[in-house]
HTML snippet that shows the backbone in 3Dmol.js (N, CA, C, O; Angstrom):
<script src="https://3Dmol.org/build/3Dmol-min.js"></script>
<div id="view" style="width:600px;height:400px;position:relative"></div>
<script>
const pdb = `
ATOM      1  N   MET A   1      25.767 -21.205   2.624  1.00  0.00           N
ATOM      2  CA  MET A   1      25.086 -20.120   3.746  1.00  0.00           C
ATOM      3  C   MET A   1      23.875 -19.859   3.442  1.00  0.00           C
ATOM      4  O   MET A   1      23.008 -19.595   4.276  1.00  0.00           O
ATOM      5  N   ASN A   2      23.687 -19.914   2.087  1.00  0.00           N
ATOM      6  CA  ASN A   2      22.419 -19.061   2.057  1.00  0.00           C
ATOM      7  C   ASN A   2      21.292 -19.613   2.095  1.00  0.00           C
ATOM      8  O   ASN A   2      20.342 -18.937   1.700  1.00  0.00           O
ATOM      9  N   LYS A   3      21.028 -21.076   2.604  1.00  0.00           N
ATOM     10  CA  LYS A   3      20.015 -21.588   3.051  1.00  0.00           C
ATOM     11  C   LYS A   3      19.917 -21.132   4.504  1.00  0.00           C
ATOM     12  O   LYS A   3      19.103 -20.284   4.870  1.00  0.00           O
ATOM     13  N   VAL A   4      20.893 -21.810   5.409  1.00  0.00           N
ATOM     14  CA  VAL A   4      21.090 -20.961   6.462  1.00  0.00           C
ATOM     15  C   VAL A   4      20.086 -19.289   6.856  1.00  0.00           C
ATOM     16  O   VAL A   4      19.139 -19.055   7.606  1.00  0.00           O
ATOM     17  N   TYR A   5      20.888 -18.451   5.931  1.00  0.00           N
ATOM     18  CA  TYR A   5      20.299 -17.450   6.208  1.00  0.00           C
ATOM     19  C   TYR A   5      18.929 -17.139   5.813  1.00  0.00           C
ATOM     20  O   TYR A   5      18.256 -16.223   6.285  1.00  0.00           O
ATOM     21  N   ILE A   6      18.507 -18.098   4.769  1.00  0.00           N
ATOM     22  CA  ILE A   6      17.315 -18.278   4.153  1.00  0.00           C
ATOM     23  C   ILE A   6      16.228 -18.299   5.248  1.00  0.00           C
ATOM     24  O   ILE A   6      15.119 -17.775   5.359  1.00  0.00           O
ATOM     25  N   LEU A   7      17.083 -19.217   6.112  1.00  0.00           N
ATOM     26  CA  LEU A   7      15.692 -20.232   7.356  1.00  0.00           C
ATOM     27  C   LEU A   7      16.045 -19.134   8.493  1.00  0.00           C
ATOM     28  O   LEU A   7      15.184 -19.052   9.370  1.00  0.00           O
ATOM     29  N   GLU A   8      17.168 -18.272   8.631  1.00  0.00           N
ATOM     30  CA  GLU A   8      17.219 -17.896   9.444  1.00  0.00           C
ATOM     31  C   GLU A   8      16.124 -16.417   9.583  1.00  0.00           C
ATOM     32  O   GLU A   8      15.714 -16.032  10.678  1.00  0.00           O
ATOM     33  N   THR A   9      15.800 -15.772   8.352  1.00  0.00           N
ATOM     34  CA  THR A   9      14.744 -14.767   8.068  1.00  0.00           C
ATOM     35  C   THR A   9      13.571 -15.016   8.270  1.00  0.00           C
ATOM     36  O   THR A   9      12.771 -14.210   8.746  1.00  0.00           O
ATOM     37  N   GLU A  10      13.275 -16.355   7.880  1.00  0.00           N
ATOM     38  CA  GLU A  10      12.300 -16.687   7.733  1.00  0.00           C
ATOM     39  C   GLU A  10      11.569 -17.295   8.994  1.00  0.00           C
ATOM     40  O   GLU A  10      10.341 -17.242   9.065  1.00  0.00           O
ATOM     41  N   TYR A  11      12.554 -18.042  10.281  1.00  0.00           N
ATOM     42  CA  TYR A  11      12.460 -17.713  11.119  1.00  0.00           C
ATOM     43  C   TYR A  11      12.319 -16.779  12.050  1.00  0.00           C
ATOM     44  O   TYR A  11      12.041 -17.257  13.150  1.00  0.00           O
ATOM     45  N   GLN A  12      12.419 -15.480  12.012  1.00  0.00           N
ATOM     46  CA  GLN A  12      12.434 -14.454  12.583  1.00  0.00           C
ATOM     47  C   GLN A  12      10.872 -13.653  12.147  1.00  0.00           C
ATOM     48  O   GLN A  12      10.096 -13.074  12.908  1.00  0.00           O
ATOM     49  N   SER A  13      10.756 -13.872  10.616  1.00  0.00           N
ATOM     50  CA  SER A  13       9.731 -13.134  10.321  1.00  0.00           C
ATOM     51  C   SER A  13       8.267 -13.586  10.730  1.00  0.00           C
ATOM     52  O   SER A  13       7.275 -12.867  10.843  1.00  0.00           O
ATOM     53  N   PHE A  14       8.420 -15.500  11.000  1.00  0.00           N
ATOM     54  CA  PHE A  14       7.422 -16.158  12.129  1.00  0.00           C
ATOM     55  C   PHE A  14       7.158 -16.053  13.274  1.00  0.00           C
ATOM     56  O   PHE A  14       6.031 -16.309  13.698  1.00  0.00           O
ATOM     57  N   CYS A  15       8.308 -15.584  14.160  1.00  0.00           N
ATOM     58  CA  CYS A  15       8.220 -14.839  15.186  1.00  0.00           C
ATOM     59  C   CYS A  15       8.099 -13.839  15.292  1.00  0.00           C
ATOM     60  O   CYS A  15       7.413 -13.761  16.311  1.00  0.00           O
ATOM     61  N   VAL A  16       8.271 -12.913  14.967  1.00  0.00           N
ATOM     62  CA  VAL A  16       7.294 -11.318  14.842  1.00  0.00           C
ATOM     63  C   VAL A  16       5.907 -11.336  14.410  1.00  0.00           C
ATOM     64  O   VAL A  16       5.214 -10.595  15.108  1.00  0.00           O
ATOM     65  N   ALA A  17       5.168 -12.041  13.331  1.00  0.00           N
ATOM     66  CA  ALA A  17       4.288 -12.704  13.057  1.00  0.00           C
ATOM     67  C   ALA A  17       3.561 -13.178  14.684  1.00  0.00           C
ATOM     68  O   ALA A  17       2.616 -12.500  15.087  1.00  0.00           O
ATOM     69  N   CYS A  18       4.034 -14.274  15.483  1.00  0.00           N
ATOM     70  CA  CYS A  18       3.575 -14.817  16.413  1.00  0.00           C
ATOM     71  C   CYS A  18       3.585 -13.740  17.610  1.00  0.00           C
ATOM     72  O   CYS A  18       2.669 -13.722  18.432  1.00  0.00           O
ATOM     73  N   ILE A  19       4.492 -12.989  17.656  1.00  0.00           N
ATOM     74  CA  ILE A  19       4.625 -11.453  18.801  1.00  0.00           C
ATOM     75  C   ILE A  19       3.176 -10.691  18.925  1.00  0.00           C
ATOM     76  O   ILE A  19       2.353 -10.474  19.814  1.00  0.00           O
ATOM     77  N   LYS A  20       3.385 -10.315  17.063  1.00  0.00           N
ATOM     78  CA  LYS A  20       2.069  -9.812  16.848  1.00  0.00           C
ATOM     79  C   LYS A  20       0.284  -9.677  17.194  1.00  0.00           C
ATOM     80  O   LYS A  20      -0.598  -8.917  17.594  1.00  0.00           O
ATOM     81  N   CYS A  21       0.565 -10.986  16.715  1.00  0.00           N
ATOM     82  CA  CYS A  21      -0.560 -12.252  16.583  1.00  0.00           C
ATOM     83  C   CYS A  21      -0.962 -11.977  18.645  1.00  0.00           C
ATOM     84  O   CYS A  21      -2.000 -11.474  19.076  1.00  0.00           O
ATOM     85  N   ILE A  22       0.044 -12.415  19.378  1.00  0.00           N
ATOM     86  CA  ILE A  22      -0.511 -12.194  20.767  1.00  0.00           C
ATOM     87  C   ILE A  22       0.004 -11.376  21.381  1.00  0.00           C
ATOM     88  O   ILE A  22      -0.639 -11.062  22.382  1.00  0.00           O
ATOM     89  N   GLY A  23       1.120 -10.740  21.205  1.00  0.00           N
ATOM     90  CA  GLY A  23       1.084  -9.642  22.067  1.00  0.00           C
ATOM     91  C   GLY A  23      -0.210  -8.580  21.967  1.00  0.00           C
ATOM     92  O   GLY A  23      -0.848  -8.030  22.864  1.00  0.00           O
ATOM     93  N   MET A  24      -0.335  -8.519  20.534  1.00  0.00           N
ATOM     94  CA  MET A  24      -1.357  -7.494  19.865  1.00  0.00           C
ATOM     95  C   MET A  24      -2.464  -7.725  19.741  1.00  0.00           C
ATOM     96  O   MET A  24      -3.212  -6.900  19.217  1.00  0.00           O
TER      97      MET A  24
END
`;
const viewer = $3Dmol.createViewer("view");
viewer.addModel(pdb, "pdb");
viewer.setStyle({}, {cartoon: {color: "spectrum"}});
viewer.zoomTo();
viewer.render();
</script>
């Protein structure tokens, strides 16, 4: 469960970074 949670949070952070770079 912990590994899955970490992967999900890292993926979300990665997506947010991409959106900020591309969108803004």
